[in-house]
Structure formats: C-alpha cells, structure tokens
N, C-alpha and C positions, 0 to 999 in steps of 0.2 A: 573361483567366483564365476557365476554364469552370466557372461556379458549380454547374451541375447535376451535373457529374462529380466535384466536390471536396467537396460538403457532407458526404459520409459520413466524411471524415477527422476531423470534429469529433465526438468521442465524448462519452459522458456526463460524463466527468471530465477529459478532456484532448484533445490533438490527436495522432492516429497515422496515418501513411500510408507508402506505399512511396516510397523515395528516388528522385528523378529523374523519376518519372511523376506522383506525387501531392504529395509534400512537397518543394518546390523552393525555392531562394533567393528567387524571386519571391513565392511563397506565404508564406514566412517573413517577408519584409519587410512584406507586407500585414498579416499578423497583428500584427507589431510596431506598425504605424501604428494599427490598430484598438484594440489594447490600450492604447496611449498615450492615445488619445482617450477610451476608456471608463473608465479608472481613476478612481474617485470622488475620490481624494485627490491633491493636488498634491505634487510631490517626486520623488525619485530612484527608479529601478527597477534592481534587481539582475538580472544575466543570467549564467547558468552553462551548462555543457554537459558531456555525458559523453564517453566515449573513442571513440565510433564514428567511422569515417573521414570522414564528411561533417558531423559535428556542428559543427566549427569554422566551416565555410562557412555553415551554417544559422544559427548563433548570430550571426555577423557581419551577416547580412542582417536578422535580428530586431533587433539593436542599431541598424542603419541606419534601420529603420522607426521605432523609438522616438525616435531623435534628430531625425529629420525633422519629427516632431510636437512638438519642443521639450523632450522628456524628457531629463534628465541620467541617465546610465547608469553603474552600477558593474559592470564586467566582472570577475567573480570566477573566471573560468577553468574548468578541468576540476575538477568537484566532484561529490560524491554529491548527489542531489536534496534530501535533508534539510538540507544545508548552505545551500541557497537559502532554504528555509523559515526557518531560523535567522537568516539575514542580514536577511530582511524584518522579523522581530520585534526582533532585537537592535539594528538600526540605524534602526528606526522608518521604514521606507521606504514609498513609495506602492504598491509591488508587486514581484513577482519572477517570473522565467521561467527555466526550465531546459530545454535542448534534450536530450531523451532519449526513447527508446522503451522504457525500463525493461527487461523481460525478453524483449521481442520479438526475433525473429531479426535478423541484421545487415542484411538488405535493407530494414528499416523504420527510421523515426525518428519523433520526435514532439516535442511541446512541452507542458510542464505550467505552468500559470499560477496565481499567487496575488496577491491584492490586499492592501491594508493590514491590519494586525493578523493576518496569516498566515491569511486566509480563502481557502479553495480556490475557484477559479473553474471551475464546471461548467456544463453546458447549462442547468440550472435556476437558475444563479447568475451569469449574465453572459456565459458563453461563447457562447450563442445570438446575443447582440447583436454580439459580436466577430466571430463567423462571418459574420453577415449583412453587416456593414460591410466585412470583408476581401474577401469574394467579390464584392461589388458595387462595390468601390473607392469607397465613400462615406465619405470621411475629412474631418475638419476641414481648413481651409486650412493648408498647411505653415507651420511657424514661420519667421519672418524670420531667426532666429538658431538654428541647430541646437543641440541639447542637448550638453552636455559629456560626454566619455568619460573615465572614470578606472579604472585597474587597481586592484583591491582584493583582498587575501588575507584570507579569513575563517578559515583553518585553525587558527591558534593559539587564537583565541577559541572556536572550535567544540570543540576538544579539551578546553579548560578547562571548558566547559559540560558536556560529556559525562561527564567524570570525577566530577562531582558526584553522578551516579546510582549510583556503586558505591564508596562511601567505605570499606567494610570487606570487600573481596573476599578470599576465601581463595585460596591457591595451587591451581591446577588444571593438569592436563596435557590439552590439547585439540587439536583440528584445526579449521582455518578454511578454508573453500572460498569464495574471493572470486569465482569464476566468470568470471575475466578482466574483471570489471566494476569500477565506481568504488570499491567497498570496498577494492580492492587499492591504491588511491592513498592512502586516509586511514588505514588500519589501521597501516601502519608508523610513523605519528606517535603513535599512542596505545598500541600494544602494549608499548613499552619502559617505560611508566609503570604497567603492570599486573602483578600477580604471577602471570602466566600463562606456561606453557611451551607455545608454540603451533607446531604443524606447519602451515606455510603452503602452501596449495594454490591454484594458478592465480591468483597475485597480479599477474601481468603484464597490463597493460591491453591488451585486444585486442577491438575491436568486432565482429570476425567470429566470436567465441566458438568457438575451435577445439576445446575439450574437451567442452563440453556447454552446452545452453541455460542461461542464468543465471536460472533460475526454481526456487526451492527448494520450491514447492508441487507440482511434478511429481516423483514418486518416482524416475523414471528419472534425474533430474539429481542425485540424492543418493547414488547407488551408490558412487561413488569415495570419498565422505566416510565412508560406512558401512564400507567395506573398511578404510580407514585407522584408524578407531576400533577395529575388531575386531582388526586385525593388531597394533596397538601397545597395545591394552588401555587406551585413553584414557578420561578422565572423561566427556567428551561432545564433540560437534562442532557447529559453527555454519556455515551457508551463507547467502550474501547474493545478492540478485537484482542485475540488471545496473546499476541506478542507485543501489543501496545503501540504499533506503528500506524494505526488508523483510529479515528474518532468519528462517531456519528452523533448528530444532535436531534433533539425533540424540542419543539417550541412550547411556549406557554399555553397553547391551546391543545397540547398533546398530539401534535402532528409531526411526523417524521420529516426532517429537513433533507431534501435530496442533496447529493454531492455537488450538483451543479449550482443549486441555490447557495449552498455553503461557500462554494468557490467564488461566486459573485460578491458575497459579503466580504470575503477576505481580499478579493481583487481590488475593490474600491479603496480599502485601507492601504494596499501596496501602491496604488496609483497616486494616492495623496503623498506617499513617502517618496516615490520615484515617478514624477510626472512624465507622461509620454512613454512609459516603459512598455515592453511587450510581455504579455501574459501567455503562458504555455498551457494548453489543454489537450486532452486526447480526443480521438475522433468520436467518442460516444457521447460527449457532454453537450448540454443544451446550447443552442445557438443564441439563447438569451444572453449568455456570457459575452458573446461577440458584440451584440448590440449595446449592452451596458458598458463594456470596456471602451468601445468607440465613443459613446456618450461622455465618458469620463476622461477622454483624451488619450487613451492607450491603444495598443495594437494587439493582435492575437496571432500566435503561431500554433499550428495543429500538428500533433505527432501520433504515431501508432500507440496502441495501448501498451503500457509496461514501464516500470521504473527505469529500465535501461534507456528508453527513448526520451522520456520526459527530462531526466537529469542531464542527459547528453545535450539536448536541445537548449536547455537553460545555460549550460556552460558555453555552448557555441555562440549564442547571441547575447549573453550577459543578462538574461531575464531574471527578475527578482523573485518570481513566484510562478508555480505551476501546479497542475492537479490532474487527477484521474477520476473518472466516474465511480470507481470502486472505493473512493474515500482516501486515497493516498494524496498527500499534499506536500509540496517541495518548496524549500526556502533558501534563497541566496545566502542568507546569514547562517545557514546550517549546512554549508558546503554543498548546496544544491541537493541535499538528501531529504527524504520524507520523515515525518515524525507525527505520531498521533497526539502527543502531549503538546508540542508546539502548535499544531493546527488548532487544538482546543483553546489554547491561550490566545492565539492570534484572533480567532473567531470571537472569543469573549471580549477582547479589547476592541474589536471592530463594532460589536453590539454596543459596548459601553460608549464609544466615541459617537455613535449615531444618535444617542439620546432616545432611541426607540426600543420597543419590545422586539424580540426576535420574530414573533409572528408578523409584526408590521413590516419588517424587512423582507420576510419571505413573500408576503402578499405583493410587495412592491417589485421584487426582482423575478418572481415566477411568471414569466410572460407567456409561455406556451404550454400546450398539453403534451405530456410525454407518457411513454410506457416504461415500466421497469424492464431491465434486460431480460429477454425471453429466450429460452433454449429450445431447439428442435432437434430431435434425434434423426439424423440423415446419414444413410450409408454412403450414397454417391454424392458427396459434397460438390464435386466439380460440376456435375450436371445441374445441380440446383443453382450454382453461381452463373452458369452459362444461360440458364433460363431467365434469370433476373436481368442479366446484361442485355439480352435480346428484347425482353419485354419493355425495358425502360431505356432503349438505345437513343431515344430522342431527348432524354433528359441529361442534365449535367452529372457525369460520373467521375468518381475518384477511386483509385485502388491503393491509396496510401496504407490502409490497413483493412483488408477485406474489400468490401464494395460499399461505397457511399453514393447514394443517389439523391440529388437535390432538385426540387421542383420550383417553378416560378412563383408559386403561392407561398413559399417560405417553408413548406413541409419538407421532410427528408427522412431517410432511413439508412442505417448501416447494418450490414451483415458481416460477421467474421466467423471463420472456421476454427474450432478448437484444434490445438496441436496434438492433443493426446486422446480425444474422444470423438466418436462419430456424431458430433454436435455442431450446429450452426447457431450463433447467438445474434439476436435481433434487437436493435435499438431504433426507436422512431419518435418523431416529434411533429406537431402541426399546430396551427393557430386556433383550431377549434376541435372539440372532442369528436364531432361527427366526421370531420376530415381525417382525424387520427384513426378512428375506428375503421373507416373505409380503406385507408392505406395499409393498416396492419392486417386486415382481412385479406386484401389482395396479395400482399407479400407473403403472408403465412401460407396461403393456398399454393403459391408458386413453389415455395420451399418444400412443402409436404408432398406435393405431386411429383 
C-alpha cells in the first residue's frame, strides 16, 4: 500500500477517495483493522453501507478487518448514515462505521467512523492514528479467534425513535426528493405513519445518481423539487443528500430555505422545550440566529465547522440542539448526533406548531443579506490570510476557525482554508445588499491578489 499517495483520502471528518484507485477493498480492510485496534472501548462494532455499486464490497472488507482483530460485528446492511449513529448509541456499542461518500459523485466512496457514545472520529479525534496504522500496516497481532458476525436490522427501532420528534404533526401536502440516495430506503417505512400527502421523487436507490447530485446545498440540485412545489402548489418540499444525514427545505413559494433560517425555525422549538438553553452553531452561520435566540431567551455557543466540533461542544455544555451551515443538525435526544430524517421531522413539527406557512417563518427570521459559501483557488493561502488580517486589523477578529472579521455595523465575513485543496472558502453577511456587495468585493480582491 502506497502510504504517500493515499494519506490524502483521510479527510478532516471521514475517509473519501476514488473507487478502484484510492479506496479499494485492501485499503478498507486495513482501515477496519486499525479501527478495531484503536477503539477505546471493548465490544461490538456496527457496520452499514449506502447504495453505491461498490459499497457492499468495501463494507465486506471493512468487516473482515474488524473481525481479524477480534471485533464482533453487527452488519446492519444498507442504511442511512444516521442509522449507524443511532445503532451505536441505542445498543451501547464500541463503535460504528458506514461505507458512504455522502453526496459525492458515483466515482467516489468513503467511510465515516464513530466511537462509543456516538463520538465522531475525525483527524483531531483519532482518525490520524487510524490513518497512520492503516497505511503503515502497523496492527496488533491478529486475534486467535476471529470476531463473530451477526446480521442485525435497526430499522424498526429507528422509525420508533424518529417518530418521537413529531408527536403532533399537522397534515401537509409536500414533495420529497430522495436523490436516489438512502433516504429512499427508509422513508417508505415512516411515511405511512405520518399525516403527509407526499409526492415521492427519485426514491429508487441508484449510486450512479442518474437525476442529479444528491446534495441539497447546491441550488442546481433543487430545481426539480422547486418545479414540483410550484406546479402542484404544495406546502413545502424536502430534499435529502446521498447518505440521508442532511435535509434541505424549499418553501411554499419555491424558495430554497438556507441552513441558517432552518436552524432558527428549529431553535425556537428547542428553546420552548428547554427554556434558557444554549444553542450551538458553526462560524459560518447567520448572526440572525444569535439575535433570535437571544430574543427567545437562549444563548449561543460558536464552534469550528465539522461534526467533531459541534457534537463535542453540545456534550460539553449540555446543549439540546446544534447545527452547521452545510445542513447537518444535531439533537440531544439523538446522542448529540446529526440526522437528516430527524431534522426534517423537527422542522415540520416546528412549522406545524407555529401555525404559519414555511414562507412566513422564513420572511420573519431571515434578517440579513448573505452570500452562499464561495470558493477561491489560492496557491499561497498563508499570504492571503496575512493580507486580510492586516487590512482589517482595526476590526474585531477571531481565529476560532479560519479568520472571522466583525464590523461595528453588524456585517462580518469568515474565510477558511481547505485542508485538502488550494482553496479558500468565503462566507459573508450584512444588513443591506449594498453593504454586502461592497464587503464581498473588497475581501474577494484581497484573496485573489
């Protein structure tokens, strides 16, 4: 195994690589061995997979590696990623792994890892050690007795768990775009139990994604859903990503609901349930959340981007709810883990409780003008950051994640460097469109120069 050419597939929060040339059964088995050795707790490990054509082969190799090191494995089959997180918590397992590349194109695959208590395993939380062991083939001695393998279905328990998040849902006419991903496998189990009349779009499992990329954060992928809502005059629409752990919404006017606006809608619901609680958000999200949460009697904690950080902060301070601009939302009652299905149900229940249309809530909570995350190709990222620090040295700066600069007029921007590409990502917000345009133009010029 060529360690020098494969280290890049170990990303900040998971493993992602091209099938056949980067992520192979050999690599997957090595990761299974290293994961088995590294896990702090003794006990069983759950393994699941998505619908990609090669996911079964990679999952089998991962299971083989785990068993060779003496780990008992629960094979829970084709599942959405959030079902693996649930299995780890519900069954009190030593860890869990799901073979998936989330929303990435069909030529890619990946592996997400969790340890006991549903703690995400990222580069700063153990994945670096797993990477080093896997690529150098430095494993503990193989077990004299391979671990046991058991087929286990978590579906019924998962549906029962999810239904608790929407106890009083009103009837709605909606559309759901599963994107040919794993949401299409689990939704048929729960929809008959909900008062929803749902137009089902792309529920067939197909890891080649024949209709569009399964990424609801890209507006191009939401156009079919928008058209369906407008043509049929539906109440709203929901779209899921490839592995089902993210959900995006479109309102009754056919407008895409931002992750920040969706978080505000859910935050109000959580503050009614947990008065005075702290809500956790990442550095990219709208400061409208902060203003609204304060209005509703709550507090805000800000983290770097990534499931490793949001979940950890929620555990540390006992927060009931957290979210990321990418559409990942985390719930105390779900072991502080994220879930696309639970996020969809919580949002629907919040809309239902409000007595308003989704578009009315968006208009009420969307306080500022924002840009979508914008990427710039920059070879010398360090110089770009230095220029930004110097230019805005008189403003309030934070380096919690990248560089955030806040201005006295309420506008702000954040720039973060990609860990794997020569790319800088920009997010910005202002009270007026003119101010936002001026700010983005100035920051963009500094980055590109």
